[in-house]
N, CA, C, O and the ligand as a Tripos MOL2 file, in Angstrom:
@<TRIPOS>MOLECULE
protein
  285   283    72     0     0
PROTEIN
NO_CHARGES

@<TRIPOS>ATOM
      1 N         -37.9110  -22.1560  -40.4590 N.3       1 MET1
      2 CA        -38.9430  -22.8190  -41.2820 C.3       1 MET1
      3 C         -38.2590  -23.7150  -42.3200 C.2       1 MET1
      4 O         -37.3280  -23.2830  -42.9990 O.2       1 MET1
      5 N         -38.7070  -24.9180  -42.4360 N.am      2 PRO2
      6 CA        -38.0350  -25.8440  -43.3520 C.3       2 PRO2
      7 C         -38.3850  -25.5850  -44.8160 C.2       2 PRO2
      8 O         -39.4830  -25.1420  -45.1560 O.2       2 PRO2
      9 N         -37.4270  -25.8750  -45.6450 N.am      3 ILE3
     10 CA        -37.6630  -25.7890  -47.0880 C.3       3 ILE3
     11 C         -37.7010  -27.2070  -47.6390 C.2       3 ILE3
     12 O         -36.7680  -27.9880  -47.4550 O.2       3 ILE3
     13 N         -38.7790  -27.5160  -48.3070 N.am      4 PHE4
     14 CA        -38.9100  -28.8450  -48.8700 C.3       4 PHE4
     15 C         -38.8420  -28.7880  -50.3870 C.2       4 PHE4
     16 O         -39.1800  -27.7830  -51.0140 O.2       4 PHE4
     17 N         -38.3990  -29.8870  -50.9480 N.am      5 GLU5
     18 CA        -38.3890  -30.0010  -52.4000 C.3       5 GLU5
     19 C         -39.6340  -30.7370  -52.8470 C.2       5 GLU5
     20 O         -40.0100  -31.7680  -52.2880 O.2       5 GLU5
     21 N         -40.2500  -30.1920  -53.8480 N.am      6 TYR6
     22 CA        -41.4330  -30.8280  -54.3890 C.3       6 TYR6
     23 C         -41.2420  -31.1010  -55.8700 C.2       6 TYR6
     24 O         -40.4850  -30.4230  -56.5650 O.2       6 TYR6
     25 N         -41.9510  -32.1120  -56.3220 N.am      7 GLN7
     26 CA        -41.9690  -32.3670  -57.7540 C.3       7 GLN7
     27 C         -43.4050  -32.4000  -58.2270 C.2       7 GLN7
     28 O         -44.2670  -33.0450  -57.6310 O.2       7 GLN7
     29 N         -43.6350  -31.6970  -59.3000 N.am      8 CYS8
     30 CA        -44.9690  -31.6550  -59.8680 C.3       8 CYS8
     31 C         -45.2350  -32.9440  -60.6270 C.2       8 CYS8
     32 O         -44.4250  -33.3660  -61.4520 O.2       8 CYS8
     33 N         -46.3630  -33.5600  -60.3480 N.am      9 ALA9
     34 CA        -46.7070  -34.8080  -61.0220 C.3       9 ALA9
     35 C         -47.2820  -34.5350  -62.4030 C.2       9 ALA9
     36 O         -47.4740  -35.4490  -63.2060 O.2       9 ALA9
     37 N         -47.5500  -33.2780  -62.6610 N.am     10 ASP10
     38 CA        -48.1570  -32.9200  -63.9370 C.3      10 ASP10
     39 C         -47.1040  -32.6030  -64.9960 C.2      10 ASP10
     40 O         -47.1020  -33.1780  -66.0840 O.2      10 ASP10
     41 N         -46.2150  -31.6810  -64.6560 N.am     11 CYS11
     42 CA        -45.2140  -31.2620  -65.6360 C.3      11 CYS11
     43 C         -43.8230  -31.7340  -65.2560 C.2      11 CYS11
     44 O         -42.8790  -31.5710  -66.0290 O.2      11 CYS11
     45 N         -43.6880  -32.3120  -64.0860 N.am     12 GLY12
     46 CA        -42.4030  -32.8710  -63.6890 C.3      12 GLY12
     47 C         -41.4220  -31.8590  -63.1490 C.2      12 GLY12
     48 O         -40.2590  -32.1870  -62.9150 O.2      12 GLY12
     49 N         -41.8640  -30.6510  -62.9500 N.am     13 ALA13
     50 CA        -40.9730  -29.6160  -62.4580 C.3      13 ALA13
     51 C         -40.6040  -29.8700  -61.0000 C.2      13 ALA13
     52 O         -41.4450  -30.2660  -60.1930 O.2      13 ALA13
     53 N         -39.3460  -29.6380  -60.6790 N.am     14 ILE14
     54 CA        -38.9060  -29.7680  -59.2950 C.3      14 ILE14
     55 C         -38.6230  -28.3770  -58.7600 C.2      14 ILE14
     56 O         -37.8970  -27.5930  -59.3720 O.2      14 ILE14
     57 N         -39.2060  -28.0870  -57.6160 N.am     15 PHE15
     58 CA        -39.0520  -26.7490  -57.0530 C.3      15 PHE15
     59 C         -38.9890  -26.8430  -55.5480 C.2      15 PHE15
     60 O         -39.3940  -27.8350  -54.9410 O.2      15 PHE15
     61 N         -38.4690  -25.7830  -54.9670 N.am     16 GLU16
     62 CA        -38.3880  -25.7350  -53.5150 C.3      16 GLU16
     63 C         -39.4860  -24.8440  -52.9810 C.2      16 GLU16
     64 O         -39.8100  -23.8080  -53.5640 O.2      16 GLU16
     65 N         -40.0500  -25.2600  -51.8700 N.am     17 GLU17
     66 CA        -41.1300  -24.4880  -51.2900 C.3      17 GLU17
     67 C         -40.9060  -24.3630  -49.7910 C.2      17 GLU17
     68 O         -40.5800  -25.3290  -49.1010 O.2      17 GLU17
     69 N         -41.0890  -23.1590  -49.3210 N.am     18 LEU18
     70 CA        -40.9770  -22.9290  -47.8910 C.3      18 LEU18
     71 C         -42.3440  -23.1440  -47.2720 C.2      18 LEU18
     72 O         -43.2640  -22.3550  -47.4910 O.2      18 LEU18
     73 N         -42.4750  -24.2010  -46.5090 N.am     19 VAL19
     74 CA        -43.7860  -24.5450  -45.9710 C.3      19 VAL19
     75 C         -43.7730  -24.5270  -44.4480 C.2      19 VAL19
     76 O         -42.7860  -24.9200  -43.8260 O.2      19 VAL19
     77 N         -44.8630  -24.0730  -43.8540 N.am     20 PRO20
     78 CA        -44.9660  -24.0300  -42.3960 C.3      20 PRO20
     79 C         -45.0640  -25.4150  -41.7920 C.2      20 PRO20
     80 O         -44.5870  -25.6360  -40.6780 O.2      20 PRO20
     81 N         -45.6600  -26.3340  -42.4900 N.am     21 ASN21
     82 CA        -45.7490  -27.7110  -42.0050 C.3      21 ASN21
     83 C         -45.8610  -28.6630  -43.1790 C.2      21 ASN21
     84 O         -46.0630  -28.2560  -44.3230 O.2      21 ASN21
     85 N         -45.7250  -29.9370  -42.8650 N.am     22 SER22
     86 CA        -45.6720  -30.9300  -43.9400 C.3      22 SER22
     87 C         -47.0330  -31.1670  -44.5870 C.2      22 SER22
     88 O         -47.1350  -31.8310  -45.6190 O.2      22 SER22
     89 N         -48.0560  -30.6260  -43.9810 N.am     23 GLU23
     90 CA        -49.3930  -30.8480  -44.5280 C.3      23 GLU23
     91 C         -49.8530  -29.6790  -45.3900 C.2      23 GLU23
     92 O         -50.9850  -29.6470  -45.8720 O.2      23 GLU23
     93 N         -48.9590  -28.7340  -45.5690 N.am     24 ALA24
     94 CA        -49.3350  -27.5590  -46.3390 C.3      24 ALA24
     95 C         -49.5790  -27.9110  -47.8030 C.2      24 ALA24
     96 O         -48.9540  -28.8160  -48.3560 O.2      24 ALA24
     97 N         -50.4800  -27.1930  -48.3980 N.am     25 LYS25
     98 CA        -50.8010  -27.4240  -49.8000 C.3      25 LYS25
     99 C         -49.8210  -26.6600  -50.6750 C.2      25 LYS25
    100 O         -49.6080  -25.4590  -50.5070 O.2      25 LYS25
    101 N         -49.2420  -27.3790  -51.5970 N.am     26 VAL26
    102 CA        -48.2530  -26.7550  -52.4640 C.3      26 VAL26
    103 C         -48.6870  -26.9140  -53.9120 C.2      26 VAL26
    104 O         -49.0710  -27.9960  -54.3560 O.2      26 VAL26
    105 N         -48.6150  -25.8150  -54.6230 N.am     27 THR27
    106 CA        -48.9790  -25.8700  -56.0280 C.3      27 THR27
    107 C         -47.7610  -25.6110  -56.8930 C.2      27 THR27
    108 O         -46.8550  -24.8730  -56.5040 O.2      27 THR27
    109 N         -47.7440  -26.2050  -58.0380 N.am     28 CYS28
    110 CA        -46.6300  -26.0530  -58.9610 C.3      28 CYS28
    111 C         -46.5530  -24.6150  -59.4590 C.2      28 CYS28
    112 O         -47.5560  -24.0660  -59.9120 O.2      28 CYS28
    113 N         -45.3850  -24.0040  -59.3810 N.am     29 PRO29
    114 CA        -45.2330  -22.6240  -59.8300 C.3      29 PRO29
    115 C         -45.2870  -22.4850  -61.3490 C.2      29 PRO29
    116 O         -45.4340  -21.3790  -61.8700 O.2      29 PRO29
    117 N         -45.1700  -23.5850  -62.0410 N.am     30 LYS30
    118 CA        -45.1440  -23.5120  -63.5100 C.3      30 LYS30
    119 C         -46.5180  -23.7330  -64.1320 C.2      30 LYS30
    120 O         -46.9560  -22.9850  -65.0070 O.2      30 LYS30
    121 N         -47.1850  -24.7850  -63.6520 N.am     31 CYS31
    122 CA        -48.4750  -25.0910  -64.2800 C.3      31 CYS31
    123 C         -49.6310  -24.9650  -63.2960 C.2      31 CYS31
    124 O         -50.7780  -25.2720  -63.6210 O.2      31 CYS31
    125 N         -49.3090  -24.5070  -62.0870 N.am     32 GLN32
    126 CA        -50.3320  -24.2780  -61.0530 C.3      32 GLN32
    127 C         -51.0810  -25.5520  -60.6750 C.2      32 GLN32
    128 O         -52.1800  -25.4900  -60.1240 O.2      32 GLN32
    129 N         -50.4970  -26.6830  -60.9660 N.am     33 SER33
    130 CA        -51.1560  -27.9280  -60.5870 C.3      33 SER33
    131 C         -50.9470  -28.2100  -59.1060 C.2      33 SER33
    132 O         -49.9070  -27.8790  -58.5360 O.2      33 SER33
    133 N         -51.9290  -28.8120  -58.5090 N.am     34 SER34
    134 CA        -51.8090  -29.1500  -57.0880 C.3      34 SER34
    135 C         -51.3340  -30.5860  -56.9060 C.2      34 SER34
    136 O         -51.2140  -31.0810  -55.7860 O.2      34 SER34
    137 N         -51.0690  -31.2400  -58.0260 N.am     35 GLU35
    138 CA        -50.5950  -32.6200  -57.9670 C.3      35 GLU35
    139 C         -49.0860  -32.6450  -57.7530 C.2      35 GLU35
    140 O         -48.3180  -33.0080  -58.6430 O.2      35 GLU35
    141 N         -48.6860  -32.2500  -56.5510 N.am     36 THR36
    142 CA        -47.2660  -32.2250  -56.2440 C.3      36 THR36
    143 C         -46.9620  -33.2100  -55.1320 C.2      36 THR36
    144 O         -47.7900  -33.4700  -54.2580 O.2      36 THR36
    145 N         -45.7860  -33.7380  -55.1850 N.am     37 LYS37
    146 CA        -45.3790  -34.6560  -54.1250 C.3      37 LYS37
    147 C         -44.0690  -34.1800  -53.5270 C.2      37 LYS37
    148 O         -43.2010  -33.6450  -54.2170 O.2      37 LYS37
    149 N         -43.9550  -34.3840  -52.2560 N.am     38 LYS38
    150 CA        -42.7780  -33.8980  -51.5480 C.3      38 LYS38
    151 C         -41.6200  -34.8680  -51.7110 C.2      38 LYS38
    152 O         -41.7630  -36.0820  -51.5670 O.2      38 LYS38
    153 N         -40.4800  -34.2920  -52.0150 N.am     39 LEU39
    154 CA        -39.2730  -35.0990  -52.0860 C.3      39 LEU39
    155 C         -38.5240  -34.9520  -50.7770 C.2      39 LEU39
    156 O         -38.6210  -33.9290  -50.0990 O.2      39 LEU39
    157 N         -37.7910  -35.9660  -50.4400 N.am     40 PHE40
    158 CA        -37.0130  -35.8790  -49.2150 C.3      40 PHE40
    159 C         -35.7450  -35.0910  -49.4940 C.2      40 PHE40
    160 O         -34.9280  -35.4650  -50.3360 O.2      40 PHE40
    161 N         -35.6030  -34.0100  -48.7810 N.am     41 SER41
    162 CA        -34.4570  -33.1580  -49.0080 C.3      41 SER41
    163 C         -33.1800  -33.8380  -48.5380 C.2      41 SER41
    164 O         -33.2080  -34.7080  -47.6680 O.2      41 SER41
    165 N         -32.0890  -33.4380  -49.1110 N.am     42 MET42
    166 CA        -30.8270  -34.0990  -48.8320 C.3      42 MET42
    167 C         -30.2690  -33.6970  -47.4680 C.2      42 MET42
    168 O         -29.3850  -34.3640  -46.9300 O.2      42 MET42
    169 N         -30.7810  -32.6250  -46.9260 N.am     43 PHE43
    170 CA        -30.2580  -32.1750  -45.6490 C.3      43 PHE43
    171 C         -31.2040  -32.5020  -44.4980 C.2      43 PHE43
    172 O         -31.1810  -31.8550  -43.4510 O.2      43 PHE43
    173 N         -32.0200  -33.5030  -44.7080 N.am     44 ALA44
    174 CA        -33.0030  -33.8540  -43.6930 C.3      44 ALA44
    175 C         -32.3400  -34.5030  -42.4800 C.2      44 ALA44
    176 O         -32.8150  -34.3670  -41.3520 O.2      44 ALA44
    177 N         -31.2420  -35.2060  -42.7280 N.am     45 SER45
    178 CA        -30.5860  -35.9120  -41.6310 C.3      45 SER45
    179 C         -29.1530  -35.4350  -41.4730 C.2      45 SER45
    180 O         -28.2190  -36.2370  -41.4380 O.2      45 SER45
    181 N         -28.9920  -34.1420  -41.3810 N.am     46 SER46
    182 CA        -27.6370  -33.6020  -41.3270 C.3      46 SER46
    183 C         -27.3880  -32.8710  -40.0160 C.2      46 SER46
    184 O         -26.6470  -31.8890  -39.9700 O.2      46 SER46
    185 N         -28.0080  -33.3540  -38.9660 N.am     47 SER47
    186 CA        -27.7810  -32.7130  -37.6840 C.3      47 SER47
    187 C         -26.7140  -33.4700  -36.8980 C.2      47 SER47
    188 O         -26.7470  -34.6980  -36.8150 O.2      47 SER47
    189 N         -25.8040  -32.7570  -36.3460 N.am     48 GLY48
    190 CA        -24.7300  -33.4030  -35.6020 C.3      48 GLY48
    191 C         -23.5240  -33.6640  -36.4840 C.2      48 GLY48
    192 O         -23.6220  -33.6480  -37.7110 O.2      48 GLY48
    193 N         -22.4030  -33.9000  -35.8590 N.am     49 SER49
    194 CA        -21.1840  -34.1440  -36.6170 C.3      49 SER49
    195 C         -21.1230  -35.6030  -37.0630 C.2      49 SER49
    196 O         -21.8840  -36.4430  -36.5820 O.2      49 SER49
    197 N         -20.2320  -35.8830  -37.9630 N.am     50 SER50
    198 CA        -20.1470  -37.2250  -38.5170 C.3      50 SER50
    199 C         -18.9910  -38.0000  -37.8940 C.2      50 SER50
    200 O         -18.0870  -38.4610  -38.5900 O.2      50 SER50
    201 N         -19.0360  -38.1300  -36.6020 N.am     51 GLY51
    202 CA        -18.0190  -38.9300  -35.9310 C.3      51 GLY51
    203 C         -16.6540  -38.2670  -35.9210 C.2      51 GLY51
    204 O         -16.5080  -37.0870  -36.2390 O.2      51 GLY51
    205 N         -15.6710  -39.0480  -35.5510 N.am     52 SER52
    206 CA        -14.3160  -38.5160  -35.4710 C.3      52 SER52
    207 C         -13.5510  -38.8060  -36.7540 C.2      52 SER52
    208 O         -13.5410  -39.9340  -37.2460 O.2      52 SER52
    209 N         -12.9230  -37.7870  -37.2790 N.am     53 ALA53
    210 CA        -12.1720  -37.9680  -38.5160 C.3      53 ALA53
    211 C         -10.7720  -37.4160  -38.3420 C.2      53 ALA53
    212 O         -10.1960  -36.8350  -39.2620 O.2      53 ALA53
    213 N         -10.2420  -37.6030  -37.1650 N.am     54 GLY54
    214 CA         -8.9310  -37.0240  -36.8790 C.3      54 GLY54
    215 C          -7.7960  -38.0260  -36.9090 C.2      54 GLY54
    216 O          -6.6720  -37.6850  -37.2750 O.2      54 GLY54
    217 N          -8.0840  -39.2650  -36.5250 N.am     55 SER55
    218 CA         -7.0040  -40.2490  -36.4390 C.3      55 SER55
    219 C          -6.8300  -40.9960  -37.7540 C.2      55 SER55
    220 O          -7.8050  -41.3180  -38.4340 O.2      55 SER55
    221 N          -5.6090  -41.2610  -38.0920 N.am     56 PHE56
    222 CA         -5.3500  -41.9860  -39.3310 C.3      56 PHE56
    223 C          -4.9840  -43.4440  -39.0510 C.2      56 PHE56
    224 O          -4.6240  -44.1910  -39.9610 O.2      56 PHE56
    225 N          -5.0810  -43.8300  -37.7890 N.am     57 GLY57
    226 CA         -4.7520  -45.1970  -37.4410 C.3      57 GLY57
    227 C          -3.2580  -45.3830  -37.2550 C.2      57 GLY57
    228 O          -2.4780  -44.4520  -37.4560 O.2      57 GLY57
    229 N          -2.8660  -46.5750  -36.8740 N.am     58 PRO58
    230 CA         -1.4590  -46.8760  -36.6260 C.3      58 PRO58
    231 C          -0.6620  -46.9830  -37.9280 C.2      58 PRO58
    232 O          -1.2320  -47.0780  -39.0150 O.2      58 PRO58
    233 N           0.6050  -46.9650  -37.8010 N.am     59 GLY59
    234 CA          1.4720  -47.0910  -38.9710 C.3      59 GLY59
    235 C           1.6340  -45.7860  -39.7140 C.2      59 GLY59
    236 O           1.2630  -44.7310  -39.1980 O.2      59 GLY59
    237 N           2.1600  -45.8330  -40.8690 N.am     60 CYS60
    238 CA          2.3050  -44.6790  -41.7370 C.3      60 CYS60
    239 C           3.2820  -43.6560  -41.1710 C.2      60 CYS60
    240 O           3.2790  -42.5040  -41.6040 O.2      60 CYS60
    241 N           4.0960  -44.0410  -40.2360 N.am     61 SER61
    242 CA          5.0120  -43.0670  -39.6520 C.3      61 SER61
    243 C           6.2900  -42.9550  -40.4580 C.2      61 SER61
    244 O           7.0090  -41.9600  -40.3650 O.2      61 SER61
    245 N           6.5740  -43.9870  -41.2560 N.am     62 THR62
    246 CA          7.8170  -43.9520  -42.0330 C.3      62 THR62
    247 C           7.5490  -43.9240  -43.5340 C.2      62 THR62
    248 O           8.4530  -44.1240  -44.3460 O.2      62 THR62
    249 N           6.3370  -43.6820  -43.8730 N.am     63 GLY63
    250 CA          6.0310  -43.5950  -45.2980 C.3      63 GLY63
    251 C           5.9600  -44.9520  -45.9640 C.2      63 GLY63
    252 O           5.9800  -45.0390  -47.1920 O.2      63 GLY63
    253 N           5.8790  -46.0020  -45.1850 N.am     64 GLY64
    254 CA          5.8840  -47.3360  -45.7750 C.3      64 GLY64
    255 C           4.5120  -47.9640  -45.8260 C.2      64 GLY64
    256 O           4.3720  -49.1560  -46.1000 O.2      64 GLY64
    257 N           3.5080  -47.1650  -45.5640 N.am     65 CYS65
    258 CA          2.1600  -47.7410  -45.5470 C.3      65 CYS65
    259 C           1.5940  -47.8340  -46.9650 C.2      65 CYS65
    260 O           2.0440  -47.1580  -47.8900 O.2      65 CYS65
    261 N           0.6240  -48.6690  -47.0890 N.am     66 GLY66
    262 CA          0.0090  -48.8450  -48.3810 C.3      66 GLY66
    263 C           0.8760  -49.6960  -49.3020 C.2      66 GLY66
    264 O           2.1040  -49.6140  -49.2670 O.2      66 GLY66
    265 N           0.2350  -50.5010  -50.1130 N.am     67 SER67
    266 CA          0.9990  -51.3210  -51.0580 C.3      67 SER67
    267 C           1.2820  -50.4720  -52.3040 C.2      67 SER67
    268 O           0.7940  -49.3430  -52.3560 O.2      67 SER67
    269 N           1.9510  -50.8850  -53.1970 N.am     68 GLY68
    270 CA          2.1410  -50.1510  -54.4300 C.3      68 GLY68
    271 C           2.7280  -48.7740  -54.2500 C.2      68 GLY68
    272 O           1.9830  -47.7950  -54.3000 O.2      68 GLY68
    273 N           3.9830  -48.6480  -54.0510 N.am     69 GLY69
    274 CA          4.6110  -47.3320  -53.9390 C.3      69 GLY69
    275 C           5.1160  -46.8940  -55.3100 C.2      69 GLY69
    276 O           4.9000  -47.5750  -56.3130 O.2      69 GLY69
    277 N           5.7750  -45.7770  -55.3360 N.am     70 PHE70
    278 CA          6.3450  -45.3270  -56.6050 C.3      70 PHE70
    279 C           7.6570  -46.0720  -56.8790 C.2      70 PHE70
    280 O           8.5120  -46.1390  -55.9960 O.2      70 PHE70
    281 N           7.8260  -46.6100  -58.0330 N.am     71 SER71
    282 CA          9.0330  -47.3710  -58.3000 C.3      71 SER71
    283 C           9.8120  -46.7800  -59.4610 C.2      71 SER71
    284 O          10.8670  -47.3010  -59.8250 O.2      71 SER71
    285 ZN        -46.3350  -28.4310  -62.8920 Zn       72 ZN72
@<TRIPOS>BOND
     1     1     2 1
     2     2     3 1
     3     3     4 2
     4     3     5 am
     5     5     6 1
     6     6     7 1
     7     7     8 2
     8     7     9 am
     9     9    10 1
    10    10    11 1
    11    11    12 2
    12    11    13 am
    13    13    14 1
    14    14    15 1
    15    15    16 2
    16    15    17 am
    17    17    18 1
    18    18    19 1
    19    19    20 2
    20    19    21 am
    21    21    22 1
    22    22    23 1
    23    23    24 2
    24    23    25 am
    25    25    26 1
    26    26    27 1
    27    27    28 2
    28    27    29 am
    29    29    30 1
    30    30    31 1
    31    31    32 2
    32    31    33 am
    33    33    34 1
    34    34    35 1
    35    35    36 2
    36    35    37 am
    37    37    38 1
    38    38    39 1
    39    39    40 2
    40    39    41 am
    41    41    42 1
    42    42    43 1
    43    43    44 2
    44    43    45 am
    45    45    46 1
    46    46    47 1
    47    47    48 2
    48    47    49 am
    49    49    50 1
    50    50    51 1
    51    51    52 2
    52    51    53 am
    53    53    54 1
    54    54    55 1
    55    55    56 2
    56    55    57 am
    57    57    58 1
    58    58    59 1
    59    59    60 2
    60    59    61 am
    61    61    62 1
    62    62    63 1
    63    63    64 2
    64    63    65 am
    65    65    66 1
    66    66    67 1
    67    67    68 2
    68    67    69 am
    69    69    70 1
    70    70    71 1
    71    71    72 2
    72    71    73 am
    73    73    74 1
    74    74    75 1
    75    75    76 2
    76    75    77 am
    77    77    78 1
    78    78    79 1
    79    79    80 2
    80    79    81 am
    81    81    82 1
    82    82    83 1
    83    83    84 2
    84    83    85 am
    85    85    86 1
    86    86    87 1
    87    87    88 2
    88    87    89 am
    89    89    90 1
    90    90    91 1
    91    91    92 2
    92    91    93 am
    93    93    94 1
    94    94    95 1
    95    95    96 2
    96    95    97 am
    97    97    98 1
    98    98    99 1
    99    99   100 2
   100    99   101 am
   101   101   102 1
   102   102   103 1
   103   103   104 2
   104   103   105 am
   105   105   106 1
   106   106   107 1
   107   107   108 2
   108   107   109 am
   109   109   110 1
   110   110   111 1
   111   111   112 2
   112   111   113 am
   113   113   114 1
   114   114   115 1
   115   115   116 2
   116   115   117 am
   117   117   118 1
   118   118   119 1
   119   119   120 2
   120   119   121 am
   121   121   122 1
   122   122   123 1
   123   123   124 2
   124   123   125 am
   125   125   126 1
   126   126   127 1
   127   127   128 2
   128   127   129 am
   129   129   130 1
   130   130   131 1
   131   131   132 2
   132   131   133 am
   133   133   134 1
   134   134   135 1
   135   135   136 2
   136   135   137 am
   137   137   138 1
   138   138   139 1
   139   139   140 2
   140   139   141 am
   141   141   142 1
   142   142   143 1
   143   143   144 2
   144   143   145 am
   145   145   146 1
   146   146   147 1
   147   147   148 2
   148   147   149 am
   149   149   150 1
   150   150   151 1
   151   151   152 2
   152   151   153 am
   153   153   154 1
   154   154   155 1
   155   155   156 2
   156   155   157 am
   157   157   158 1
   158   158   159 1
   159   159   160 2
   160   159   161 am
   161   161   162 1
   162   162   163 1
   163   163   164 2
   164   163   165 am
   165   165   166 1
   166   166   167 1
   167   167   168 2
   168   167   169 am
   169   169   170 1
   170   170   171 1
   171   171   172 2
   172   171   173 am
   173   173   174 1
   174   174   175 1
   175   175   176 2
   176   175   177 am
   177   177   178 1
   178   178   179 1
   179   179   180 2
   180   179   181 am
   181   181   182 1
   182   182   183 1
   183   183   184 2
   184   183   185 am
   185   185   186 1
   186   186   187 1
   187   187   188 2
   188   187   189 am
   189   189   190 1
   190   190   191 1
   191   191   192 2
   192   191   193 am
   193   193   194 1
   194   194   195 1
   195   195   196 2
   196   195   197 am
   197   197   198 1
   198   198   199 1
   199   199   200 2
   200   199   201 am
   201   201   202 1
   202   202   203 1
   203   203   204 2
   204   203   205 am
   205   205   206 1
   206   206   207 1
   207   207   208 2
   208   207   209 am
   209   209   210 1
   210   210   211 1
   211   211   212 2
   212   211   213 am
   213   213   214 1
   214   214   215 1
   215   215   216 2
   216   215   217 am
   217   217   218 1
   218   218   219 1
   219   219   220 2
   220   219   221 am
   221   221   222 1
   222   222   223 1
   223   223   224 2
   224   223   225 am
   225   225   226 1
   226   226   227 1
   227   227   228 2
   228   227   229 am
   229   229   230 1
   230   230   231 1
   231   231   232 2
   232   231   233 am
   233   233   234 1
   234   234   235 1
   235   235   236 2
   236   235   237 am
   237   237   238 1
   238   238   239 1
   239   239   240 2
   240   239   241 am
   241   241   242 1
   242   242   243 1
   243   243   244 2
   244   243   245 am
   245   245   246 1
   246   246   247 1
   247   247   248 2
   248   247   249 am
   249   249   250 1
   250   250   251 1
   251   251   252 2
   252   251   253 am
   253   253   254 1
   254   254   255 1
   255   255   256 2
   256   255   257 am
   257   257   258 1
   258   258   259 1
   259   259   260 2
   260   259   261 am
   261   261   262 1
   262   262   263 1
   263   263   264 2
   264   263   265 am
   265   265   266 1
   266   266   267 1
   267   267   268 2
   268   267   269 am
   269   269   270 1
   270   270   271 1
   271   271   272 2
   272   271   273 am
   273   273   274 1
   274   274   275 1
   275   275   276 2
   276   275   277 am
   277   277   278 1
   278   278   279 1
   279   279   280 2
   280   279   281 am
   281   281   282 1
   282   282   283 1
   283   283   284 2
@<TRIPOS>SUBSTRUCTURE
     1 MET1         2 RESIDUE 1 A MET
     2 PRO2         6 RESIDUE 1 A PRO
     3 ILE3        10 RESIDUE 1 A ILE
     4 PHE4        14 RESIDUE 1 A PHE
     5 GLU5        18 RESIDUE 1 A GLU
     6 TYR6        22 RESIDUE 1 A TYR
     7 GLN7        26 RESIDUE 1 A GLN
     8 CYS8        30 RESIDUE 1 A CYS
     9 ALA9        34 RESIDUE 1 A ALA
    10 ASP10       38 RESIDUE 1 A ASP
    11 CYS11       42 RESIDUE 1 A CYS
    12 GLY12       46 RESIDUE 1 A GLY
    13 ALA13       50 RESIDUE 1 A ALA
    14 ILE14       54 RESIDUE 1 A ILE
    15 PHE15       58 RESIDUE 1 A PHE
    16 GLU16       62 RESIDUE 1 A GLU
    17 GLU17       66 RESIDUE 1 A GLU
    18 LEU18       70 RESIDUE 1 A LEU
    19 VAL19       74 RESIDUE 1 A VAL
    20 PRO20       78 RESIDUE 1 A PRO
    21 ASN21       82 RESIDUE 1 A ASN
    22 SER22       86 RESIDUE 1 A SER
    23 GLU23       90 RESIDUE 1 A GLU
    24 ALA24       94 RESIDUE 1 A ALA
    25 LYS25       98 RESIDUE 1 A LYS
    26 VAL26      102 RESIDUE 1 A VAL
    27 THR27      106 RESIDUE 1 A THR
    28 CYS28      110 RESIDUE 1 A CYS
    29 PRO29      114 RESIDUE 1 A PRO
    30 LYS30      118 RESIDUE 1 A LYS
    31 CYS31      122 RESIDUE 1 A CYS
    32 GLN32      126 RESIDUE 1 A GLN
    33 SER33      130 RESIDUE 1 A SER
    34 SER34      134 RESIDUE 1 A SER
    35 GLU35      138 RESIDUE 1 A GLU
    36 THR36      142 RESIDUE 1 A THR
    37 LYS37      146 RESIDUE 1 A LYS
    38 LYS38      150 RESIDUE 1 A LYS
    39 LEU39      154 RESIDUE 1 A LEU
    40 PHE40      158 RESIDUE 1 A PHE
    41 SER41      162 RESIDUE 1 A SER
    42 MET42      166 RESIDUE 1 A MET
    43 PHE43      170 RESIDUE 1 A PHE
    44 ALA44      174 RESIDUE 1 A ALA
    45 SER45      178 RESIDUE 1 A SER
    46 SER46      182 RESIDUE 1 A SER
    47 SER47      186 RESIDUE 1 A SER
    48 GLY48      190 RESIDUE 1 A GLY
    49 SER49      194 RESIDUE 1 A SER
    50 SER50      198 RESIDUE 1 A SER
    51 GLY51      202 RESIDUE 1 A GLY
    52 SER52      206 RESIDUE 1 A SER
    53 ALA53      210 RESIDUE 1 A ALA
    54 GLY54      214 RESIDUE 1 A GLY
    55 SER55      218 RESIDUE 1 A SER
    56 PHE56      222 RESIDUE 1 A PHE
    57 GLY57      226 RESIDUE 1 A GLY
    58 PRO58      230 RESIDUE 1 A PRO
    59 GLY59      234 RESIDUE 1 A GLY
    60 CYS60      238 RESIDUE 1 A CYS
    61 SER61      242 RESIDUE 1 A SER
    62 THR62      246 RESIDUE 1 A THR
    63 GLY63      250 RESIDUE 1 A GLY
    64 GLY64      254 RESIDUE 1 A GLY
    65 CYS65      258 RESIDUE 1 A CYS
    66 GLY66      262 RESIDUE 1 A GLY
    67 SER67      266 RESIDUE 1 A SER
    68 GLY68      270 RESIDUE 1 A GLY
    69 GLY69      274 RESIDUE 1 A GLY
    70 PHE70      278 RESIDUE 1 A PHE
    71 SER71      282 RESIDUE 1 A SER
    72 ZN72       285 GROUP 0 **** ****
């Protein structure tokens, strides 16, 4: 079951709510207002890996890569 973040339009409180679907009615836990809006959670698009992060590209075999070394 997804957890969504909501913000109360009345008191501005941000809270997380476990909702069965996106159309569920959510009330503010602080002021019991129903004027809440759903925020897009940060983990909404976190399915799958983020590409390949194993190769460092060519060069750098002798420590001479990059400008500005220690002098
Ligand atoms: Zn509130």
